[in-house]
C-alpha positions in Angstrom: -113.2 -134.0 50.5 -113.7 -130.7 48.6 -117.2 -131.7 47.6 -118.0 -132.6 51.2 -116.7 -129.2 52.4 -119.0 -127.5 49.9 -122.1 -129.5 50.9 -121.5 -128.9 54.6 -120.8 -125.3 53.9 -124.2 -124.9 52.2 -125.9 -126.6 55.2 -124.0 -124.4 57.8 -126.9 -122.0 58.6 -125.6 -119.5 61.2 -127.0 -120.2 64.6 -128.2 -123.8 64.0 -125.6 -125.3 61.7 -122.5 -125.0 63.8 -121.6 -128.7 63.4 -122.0 -128.5 59.6 -119.8 -125.3 59.7 -117.0 -127.1 61.6 -117.2 -130.1 59.2 -117.0 -127.7 56.2 -113.9 -126.1 57.6 -112.2 -129.5 58.3 -113.1 -131.0 55.0 -112.2 -127.8 53.2 -108.7 -127.7 54.6 -108.2 -131.4 53.9 -109.6 -130.9 50.4 -107.2 -128.0 49.7 -104.3 -130.1 51.0 -105.2 -132.9 48.7 -105.6 -130.6 45.8 -102.0 -129.3 46.0 -99.6 -130.4 43.3 -96.9 -132.8 44.3 -93.9 -134.3 42.4 -96.0 -137.4 41.9 -99.0 -135.3 40.6 -97.6 -132.1 39.1 -101.1 -131.0 38.0 -103.3 -129.8 40.9 -106.3 -132.1 41.5 -109.7 -130.8 40.7 -112.0 -129.5 43.5 -109.9 -126.6 44.8 -112.7 -124.1 44.1 -115.3 -126.3 45.9 -113.0 -126.6 48.9 -112.4 -122.8 49.0 -116.2 -122.1 48.8 -116.9 -124.7 51.6 -114.2 -123.1 53.8 -115.5 -119.6 53.2 -119.1 -120.7 54.1 -117.9 -122.6 57.1 -115.9 -119.8 58.6 -118.6 -117.2 57.9 -121.2 -119.4 59.7 -118.8 -119.9 62.7 -118.2 -116.2 62.9 -121.9 -115.2 62.5 -123.2 -117.7 65.1 -121.9 -115.9 68.3 -123.0 -112.5 66.8 -126.5 -113.9 66.3 -126.7 -115.3 69.8 -125.4 -111.9 71.2 -128.0 -110.0 69.2 -130.8 -112.4 70.3 -129.7 -112.1 73.9 -129.8 -108.3 73.8 -133.2 -108.3 72.1 -134.6 -110.8 74.6 -133.3 -108.8 77.5 -135.0 -105.7 76.2 -138.2 -107.6 75.8 -138.0 -109.6 79.0 -140.7 -107.6 80.8 -143.1 -108.0 77.9 -142.4 -111.7 77.6 -142.9 -112.2 81.4 -146.2 -110.3 81.2 -147.3 -112.4 78.3 -146.4 -115.7 80.1 -148.2 -114.5 83.3 -151.3 -113.7 81.3 -151.2 -117.1 79.6 -150.9 -118.9 82.9 -153.6 -116.8 84.4 -156.0 -117.7 81.6 -155.2 -121.4 82.1 -155.9 -121.1 85.8 -159.1 -119.3 85.2 -160.2 -122.1 82.8 -159.7 -124.6 85.6 -161.6 -122.4 88.0 -164.5 -122.1 85.5 -164.7 -125.9 85.2 -164.6 -126.4 89.0 -167.3 -123.7 89.5 -169.6 -125.4 86.9 -169.3 -128.8 88.5 -169.9 -127.5 92.0 -173.0 -125.6 90.7 -174.3 -128.8 89.0 -173.8 -130.8 92.2 -175.7 -128.2 94.3 -178.5 -128.0 91.8 -178.8 -131.8 91.9 -178.8 -131.7 95.7 -181.5 -129.1 96.0 -184.6 -131.0 94.7 -183.9 -133.8 97.2 -183.4 -131.4 100.1 -186.4 -129.1 100.2 -185.1 -127.0 97.3 -182.2 -125.8 99.4 -178.4 -125.8 98.7 -176.3 -127.7 101.2 -175.2 -125.9 104.3 -171.6 -127.1 103.8 -169.7 -128.5 100.9 -169.3 -131.8 102.8 -173.0 -132.5 102.4 -172.3 -133.2 98.7 -170.0 -136.1 99.5 -171.4 -139.5 98.6 -174.3 -139.2 96.3 -173.3 -136.1 94.4 -169.5 -136.0 94.5 -166.7 -138.2 95.9 -164.6 -136.7 98.6 -161.6 -136.7 96.3 -163.5 -134.9 93.5 -164.8 -132.3 96.0 -161.4 -131.7 97.4 -160.0 -131.2 93.9 -162.8 -128.9 92.8 -162.5 -126.7 95.9 -158.7 -126.4 95.8 -157.7 -123.0 94.3 -156.0 -123.1 90.9 -154.1 -119.9 91.8 -150.7 -120.0 93.6 -151.2 -119.1 97.2 -154.9 -119.9 97.1 -156.9 -121.7 99.7 -157.9 -125.4 99.8 -161.5 -124.3 99.9 -161.6 -121.6 97.1 -165.3 -121.4 96.5 -168.2 -120.4 98.8 -171.9 -120.7 98.5 -173.9 -117.5 98.6 -177.0 -117.8 100.7 -180.2 -117.0 98.8 -183.9 -117.4 99.1 -185.4 -120.2 97.0 -187.3 -120.4 94.8 -185.7 -117.5 93.0 -188.0 -115.4 90.9 -187.4 -115.8 87.2 -186.5 -112.1 86.8 -183.7 -112.5 89.3 -182.1 -115.8 88.1 -179.5 -114.0 85.9 -178.4 -111.6 88.6 -178.5 -113.8 91.8 -175.0 -115.1 92.6 -175.1 -118.6 94.2 -171.4 -119.6 94.1 -168.3 -117.3 94.3 -164.6 -118.0 94.0 -162.2 -117.0 96.7 -158.8 -116.0 95.2 -155.6 -114.3 96.5 -155.3 -110.5 96.2 -153.0 -110.7 93.2 -155.8 -112.2 91.1 -157.8 -109.2 89.7 -161.1 -111.0 89.1 -163.0 -114.0 90.5 -165.5 -116.3 89.1 -169.1 -116.2 90.1 -172.0 -118.5 89.1 -175.5 -117.1 88.8 -178.7 -118.9 89.6 -179.4 -119.5 85.9 -176.2 -121.5 85.6 -174.2 -118.8 83.7 -170.7 -117.9 85.0 -169.1 -114.5 85.0 -166.3 -112.4 86.5 -166.5 -109.7 89.2 -163.7 -107.7 90.8 -161.9 -109.7 93.5 -163.1 -108.5 96.9 -159.7 -109.5 98.3 -158.2 -106.5 96.4 -160.1 -104.0 98.5 -159.3 -105.9 101.7 -155.5 -105.9 100.9 -155.7 -102.1 100.2 -157.3 -101.5 103.6 -154.6 -103.4 105.5 
């Protein structure tokens, strides 16, 4: 028992070894009790020191665990705003990645549509259904990845075609529509590259 108490005491890491700490205390007390001298065994049994060390380690771990949790809670409370901001930024980046993917696929569908339709983009998104995108794919691509966003979160920007080569990289053909709390929206240029611009909804919300 004394040896078990010592082993569990060594495993009783404060904060995560509470069970080991409790076992170290239990086996430690049992070990000390068995190590006591009795009329039948006038000489104390060996292992008393191991039981004492196991008991000490177990009690220290049990005492330190709530203090560690308390300190961690205080630290976490102080850092809560910073943590929330970090999580919000991470989720925003994930949503933007989905929007980038949707914008790229919509652009590809429009570019595939144009050669078969007098080099013109479709007048509405629904014209892409069938040959270029399934209705389910189109609905999924158009749905906003941002909370509170619209079911049709991209719009085609009307432009004259063919586009001069020198204007390909500056002519926007597709633009994202996002809620005012999203600072930037995705745009796709005529050359196929995507970028970010300030969200026009920010200005509209400030005017209201």
